[in-house]
C-alpha positions in Angstrom: -11.2 42.2 112.8 -12.4 42.9 109.4 -16.1 43.9 109.1 -18.2 41.8 107.1 -20.3 43.9 104.6 -24.0 42.3 104.6 -25.4 42.9 101.0 -26.8 41.0 98.3 -24.0 39.7 96.2 -25.3 37.6 93.5 -28.3 39.7 92.2 -27.7 37.9 89.0 -28.7 34.6 90.6 -31.8 35.6 92.2 -34.7 33.8 91.3 -36.8 36.6 89.3 -39.6 36.0 86.5 -38.4 39.1 84.8 -34.7 38.4 84.9 -32.8 37.5 81.4 -32.7 33.5 81.3 -29.5 31.6 80.3 -30.3 28.5 78.2 -29.2 25.7 76.0 -31.7 24.3 73.4 -31.1 21.1 71.4 -33.1 21.0 68.0 -34.7 17.5 69.2 -35.0 16.3 72.6 -35.8 12.3 71.5 -35.0 10.6 68.5 -35.2 7.0 67.0 -32.3 6.7 64.8 -28.8 8.2 64.8 -28.4 11.7 63.6 -27.0 15.1 63.9 -28.6 17.6 66.5 -28.0 21.2 66.6 -27.8 23.1 70.0 -28.0 26.9 70.5 -27.0 28.6 73.8 -28.2 32.1 74.4 -29.2 34.6 77.1 -32.9 36.2 76.7 -35.9 37.9 78.2 -38.5 35.7 75.8 -38.0 31.8 76.0 -36.7 30.8 73.6 -35.6 34.1 71.3 -31.9 34.7 71.3 -31.0 37.9 72.4 -27.1 37.3 73.5 -24.8 34.7 72.5 -23.7 32.2 75.6 -19.8 31.3 75.6 -19.2 27.7 74.5 -16.0 27.4 76.5 -17.5 25.7 79.1 -20.1 23.6 77.4 -19.6 19.5 76.9 -22.0 17.0 75.6 -21.6 13.7 77.7 -22.4 10.5 75.8 -24.7 7.6 77.3 -21.1 5.7 78.1 -19.8 8.6 79.8 -17.5 10.0 77.1 -17.3 13.5 76.0 -18.7 14.0 72.7 -17.0 16.2 69.7 -18.8 19.6 69.4 -18.9 20.4 65.7 -19.5 23.8 63.7 -19.2 25.9 66.8 -20.0 29.5 66.2 -20.6 32.5 68.4 -23.0 35.0 66.5 -24.5 38.3 67.7 -27.5 37.0 69.5 -26.7 33.1 69.9 -24.0 30.7 70.0 -24.7 27.1 68.3 -23.0 23.9 67.5 -23.8 20.4 66.3 -23.2 17.0 67.8 -23.9 13.4 66.6 -26.0 11.1 68.2 -25.0 7.5 67.5 -25.2 5.5 70.9 -28.4 4.4 72.1 -29.4 5.8 75.3 -29.4 9.5 76.9 -26.8 12.3 76.3 -26.2 15.3 78.5 -25.6 18.7 77.3 -24.0 20.6 80.0 -22.1 24.0 80.9 -20.9 24.2 84.7 -18.8 26.5 86.0 -17.8 28.1 89.4 -17.1 31.7 90.1 -16.3 33.8 93.2 -17.7 37.4 93.5 -15.8 39.7 95.9 -17.1 43.2 97.5 -14.7 45.3 99.7 -13.8 48.7 100.8 -10.1 49.6 101.4 -10.9 52.1 104.1 -14.0 52.5 106.3 -15.1 55.5 104.4 -13.8 54.2 101.2 -15.8 53.6 98.2 -17.4 50.0 97.8 -15.7 47.9 95.1 -16.4 44.6 93.3 -14.7 42.1 91.2 -15.2 38.4 89.9 -12.6 35.8 90.0 -12.2 32.0 89.0 -10.4 30.8 92.1 -9.5 31.8 95.5 -6.1 32.1 94.5 -7.1 34.6 91.8 -8.7 36.5 94.5 -5.8 36.8 96.7 -3.7 37.9 93.8 -6.2 40.5 92.6 -7.5 42.0 96.2 -5.3 44.8 97.7 -3.7 44.0 100.7 -4.7 45.5 104.2 -8.4 45.9 103.0 -10.8 47.3 105.8 -13.7 45.2 105.0 -14.3 42.2 102.4 -16.9 39.4 101.4 -16.6 36.6 99.2 -19.4 34.9 97.6 -18.9 31.4 95.8 -21.5 30.4 93.0 -21.9 27.1 91.5 -23.9 27.4 88.1 -25.2 24.4 85.8 -26.9 24.8 82.6 -28.5 21.4 81.1 -30.5 19.8 78.6 -30.8 15.9 77.5 -31.5 14.2 74.3 -32.2 10.3 74.0 -31.7 8.3 71.1 -33.9 5.4 71.3 -34.9 4.2 75.0 -33.7 6.7 78.2 -31.1 5.3 80.5 -29.5 6.7 83.7 -25.8 6.9 83.1 -25.3 10.6 82.6 -27.1 11.4 85.8 -24.0 9.6 87.8 -21.8 12.3 86.7 -20.9 15.0 89.1 -20.2 18.4 87.9 -20.1 20.2 91.4 -22.8 22.3 92.3 -26.3 21.1 92.4 -26.7 17.6 90.8 -30.0 16.9 88.9 -31.3 13.2 90.2 -34.9 12.8 88.2 -37.3 10.2 89.6 -39.0 10.7 86.1 -36.6 10.8 83.0 -36.3 14.2 81.4 -37.0 12.6 78.0 -40.1 10.6 79.3 -42.3 13.4 80.0 -45.8 13.4 78.7 -48.8 15.8 79.0 -51.2 14.9 81.5 -48.8 13.0 83.8 -46.8 14.5 86.4 -42.9 14.8 86.6 -40.6 14.0 89.6 -37.3 15.9 89.6 -34.8 15.7 92.2 -31.7 17.8 93.3 -28.7 16.9 95.3 -25.4 19.0 96.7 -22.5 17.2 98.2 -24.9 13.8 97.6 -27.4 15.1 100.2 -30.9 16.3 99.2 -31.6 19.9 98.5 -34.4 20.7 100.7 -36.3 24.0 100.6 -35.0 25.3 97.1 -36.9 27.7 95.2 -37.6 26.6 91.8 -39.3 28.3 88.9 -41.0 26.5 85.8 -41.9 28.5 82.7 -43.6 27.4 79.5 -42.4 28.3 76.4 -44.1 31.2 74.2 -43.5 34.1 76.7 -43.3 36.2 73.8 -47.0 35.9 73.2 -48.4 36.3 76.9 -48.9 39.1 78.9 -47.2 37.5 81.4 -44.9 34.6 81.8 -47.1 32.7 84.1 -44.5 31.3 86.2 -45.2 28.3 88.3 -43.1 28.5 91.8 -42.2 25.2 93.3 -40.2 24.3 96.6 -38.1 21.2 96.9 -39.4 18.8 99.5 -37.3 16.9 102.4 -35.9 14.6 99.5 -34.7 17.3 97.3 -37.9 16.5 95.0 -40.3 18.9 92.8 -43.4 17.5 91.3 -43.9 19.0 87.8 -47.3 19.9 86.5 -47.5 18.7 82.9 -50.7 20.4 82.0 -49.5 20.9 78.3 -47.2 19.5 75.5 -44.1 21.8 74.6 -40.8 22.9 76.1 -40.3 24.5 79.3 -37.6 26.1 81.5 -36.4 25.2 84.9 -34.6 27.6 87.4 -33.3 26.6 90.8 -31.3 28.9 92.9 -30.4 28.4 96.8 -28.0 29.9 99.2 -26.4 27.0 101.1 -24.7 27.0 104.6 -20.9 27.4 104.4 -18.4 25.5 106.0 -15.4 26.8 104.9 -13.5 29.9 105.8 -12.5 30.8 102.1 -15.8 32.5 101.6 -18.8 34.0 103.4 -21.6 33.0 101.1 -22.1 29.9 99.0 -24.9 29.9 96.2 -26.1 27.0 93.8 -27.8 27.7 90.6 -29.3 25.3 88.1 -31.1 26.0 84.9 -32.4 23.2 82.6 -34.6 23.1 79.4 -37.0 20.1 78.9 -39.8 19.0 76.4 -43.0 17.3 77.4 -44.6 15.2 74.5 -48.5 14.5 74.0 -49.9 11.6 74.8 
């Protein structure tokens, strides 16, 4: 029988206030007339000061009617990626980058070196992994980056779309957040409330603070968190959770959600 190696496979997905953060940032979150929106995508320490470009291959924009929107002027620079999209339908657009990866850690012999690799599918793992390894562990990671832009009145059509992994189910619309009020966001996995997941909330401006002033939250039995909207401005939200595994193809399963939102003054 193969020995399962017990270790932290996905340190990159662990919640850490000091870790690099991945984000997509629209130039505007709410508009009253049709226009173009520019989106930055980056990985950085300070919100929202780009350090490294985020690849645009998996990025989509979904219109209020559920159709994919054309991304214009796509560019990958040294510190950030950017693109434009046109907001012309009334309602809420979703900017999303979702992907699934598998991480493998294995030994070819009992005393051998621990090796690691990453793959996009179980079939790719089977093709790459040496035969007759002594031990192995496979972890599945579903990751989603999102932000939202609304023309006119917000609607909820885009929240019905499924990307796999964590599904964002807001009670308070993300483009209807106001200073001094309380926002309620919900999350599900496989149509079930994501209970007990750790979430961090960080206001922009970390570059000008001695510490990030991370707000730590836990999803309740309905998979919801209550956001303290104590100020106006943009904030970053990150959820990370190890969920139960009911498949033999992998030993661990992680879900990760990263969102960028804006709070307006009253």
